[in-house]
N, C-alpha and C positions, 0 to 999 in steps of 0.2 A: 620673488626676485627673478628677473629674466636674465639668462646668460646665453652664450653661444652654445651650439650643440655639443661641442667637445667638452665644455665644462658641465653641461647637463649630464653627460655620460660618466664623467669622472669626478663629480663634485665630492664624492666620498673621500677621494685622495686629496683633493684640493683643500677641503675643509680641515682634514687631518694635518696636512702640511702647514697650514697657517697656524694651527694650534702648536705644532712642533716648533715652528720658526719663532713664535712668541716665547715658548718655554726656553728656547736656547739663547734668547737675546733679551731677557727680562730687563736688564739694567739699561741697555742702550737703545732698545727697540730693534725690530727686525726690518730688513730691507727686502725689496722685491726679489733680489737674487737668492735670498735665504729661502723664500717660499719656493722658488723654482728648484733649488737643490733638493728640498725636502720632497717635492712632488716626484722628482726623478729618483730619489732614494727609495721612497715607498713603492713606486711602480717597478723599480728594478728588482725588488724582492719577489715580484710575481710576474715579471715581464714575459715569461713563456706563455702566459694566459691572456695577455692584453694586446690590443692592436698597437703597432709600433707608433702610431701617430700620437699616442698619449705622451710621448717624450718630445713632441714638437710644439708644446705650448709656447707661444711667443711672449716676449716681455710685455707687449701691448695688451694681450689677453689677461695676463696676470694683473697688470696695472689697472685695467678696467674693472676687474673683479674686486680688487682692493678699494678702489675709489667708490664703488657701489656700497661696500661695507662701511666706508667712512660716512657716506650720505645717510645710511640707516642707523648710524650711531653705534655700530658694533666694533669699530676701529677708530683710534685716534691717530691723526697724521701730524707729524712734526717735520718742519723743514730745517735742516742743518747743513750749512755750506751749500745751499741750493739743492741738496739731495734729500728726498723724503725718507723718513723712517716711520715705522708703524708700531702700534701697541694695541692689543685687543682690550676692549673694555670688559667689565664683568658680564654684562648681557651678551657681549660678543663671544666670549668663551663658551657660554652655555648654548648660544644659538648655533655655533659651528658643530658642537658635539651633537646637538639635536638634529642638525642636517645630516650628519653621518648616520645617526640612528634611523632617520626617515628616508634613507636612500631607497629608490625603487629598483635598484640593480642587484639586490642581495640574493636573488635566485642563482646568480653566478657564484659558484663555490669559492672562487678566489676572492671575491668581494666580501662575502660573508666571513671568510676566514680572516681577512685583514681587519674587518670591524671587530670581530671577536677578540683578536689579538690586541687591538688598540684599547678596547674597553677593559680587557682583563689586565692590561699592563699599566695603564696610566691614570687610573682613578685617583690615587693618592696625589700624584703630581698635579693634575688638573684641579682637584679640590683645593690644593694649596695655592695655586695661581688665582683661582676665583676668590679665595679668602683674602689674598693680598691686594686685590683690586677694589677694596672698599674698607671703611672703618668698622662696619658691623657685618656679622655673618649669621643672619637669622636662621632659625630651625627650618622654616619652610624652604629656604634655598638649599640647605643641606639635604633635605628630603628629595628635592628636585634633581640634584646632582646624583644622588644615590640611585634614583630611578633611571636616569639616563645611562648609568654604568652597570645596571643590573643585567648580567649576562644570562641569568636564568630566564628572564623575560625575553631577551634576545633570542635564545634558543627556542623558547615556546612560540614566538612569532614566526621564526623560520620554519618550525615544524608545521604550523598552520599553512604557510605559503606552499610548502612542498606537498602537503596533503591536498590542497586545492588544485595544484597543477596535476597531481597524479589522478585525481578524480576526473578532471577535464580530459586528460589524455586517454583514460580508460573508456570514457564515453566516445571519444573520437575514434579510437581503434574499433570499438564495438559497432558504431554506426557506419564506419567506413567499410567494414566487412559485410555488414547486413545490407547496406545500400548497393554494393557491388553485386551481391547475390540476388537481390530483388531485381536489379536491372537485367541480369542474365535471364532470370525466370520470365520477366515480362517480354523480353525480346523473343524468347522461345515460344511464347504464346501468341506472337504475331503483332505485338504493339509496336507502333512506329516510334522514332526517336523523340518527337515532340511529346507524345503521350507518356513515354517512359520518364523523360525529364520532368514533366509536370507532376507525376506520381512521386518521384524521388524528392522533388522540391517540397511537396506537401508532407511527406513522412520524415525525411531527413534533411531539413534545410541547412545549407552550409553557412559559414560565419558571415559572409558578405552578401547574404541573400537579400537584405533590405536595400543594398546599393544596386545590385544587379541580380535579379531573380535567376535561379539556375536555368529555367527554361529559356530565358533570354540569352544567358551566357552560352549555353550549348547551341542555341540557334545561330550564334554569331561566328561559329567555327565550322569547318568542313564536317559533313555528316559522319564520315568514317572516323575522324578524330573525336567527334562528340560521343559516338558509341564507345570508343576505346576509353574515354575519360569516365564514362558512367560505369563501365564494367571493370576493365583492367586497372585504369588509373586510380579508381577509388580503393581497390584492394591494395595496390602498390603503395599508396600513401599510408594506409594503415600499417603495412609490413615494414616499409623502409624509412618512413618519417616518424610516425607516432609511437610505434612499439619500441624502437631504440630510445627515444626520448623518455618514454614511460619507464623503461628499465633503468635509465640514468637517474631519474628523479627518485625512483624507489631505492636505489643504492645510496643516494645522498641522504634520504630519510633514515635508512637503516644505520648509516654511519653516525648521523646526528643523534640518534637514540642511544648510541653507545657512549657518547661523550658525557 
């Protein structure tokens, strides 16, 4: 499902808000304004960690998202007095929780904490809503819901994400320092800028090397800046960018392992 970039970044909260709006208005159906309020409520809980534009979702954006859910069969739309109200279907309830679980923004601790809170708090409520949206409640569906709300799995998945980021950052710190040292050694031996860039590119290729090889990148900037980037810049990136990020993720993993 394609959405605008703001919804892509905050779909975790949008999906949760729609489930909450449905739960709060089971009898009469929820309105667009109910979803907007729940989005603002959820993001208010963690607003110190989020960009302020999360609170600027327009009615049009929310309506567009709801209409797409209607097209996909996840929401039923009812017109009453020319004003639409909505009700999640059984597949819609499951789909929105699955979208929350599948968020690609969970490395941010506030997002992970919100999802952990939601799953830990509302399993019984959502299970009851799913059961109410149909005449039968098969065992397979119960198992699926239980899996979606399994916070042990959630913590395990988050641990793997953090471990992967920690591994990548350790490699970056190590290679950043080594490439800077190698560049300094090569310059002392009399190698010119182009030669040094070529050797560094071969031994420690950077992330966008396939788009623009390091030799080409260094060759496109003044020679003095190129040398600085290969020696000082490489070490500074390790010290000021990647090492602090590494320590940050290590602390997150340590805290997660205590929970």
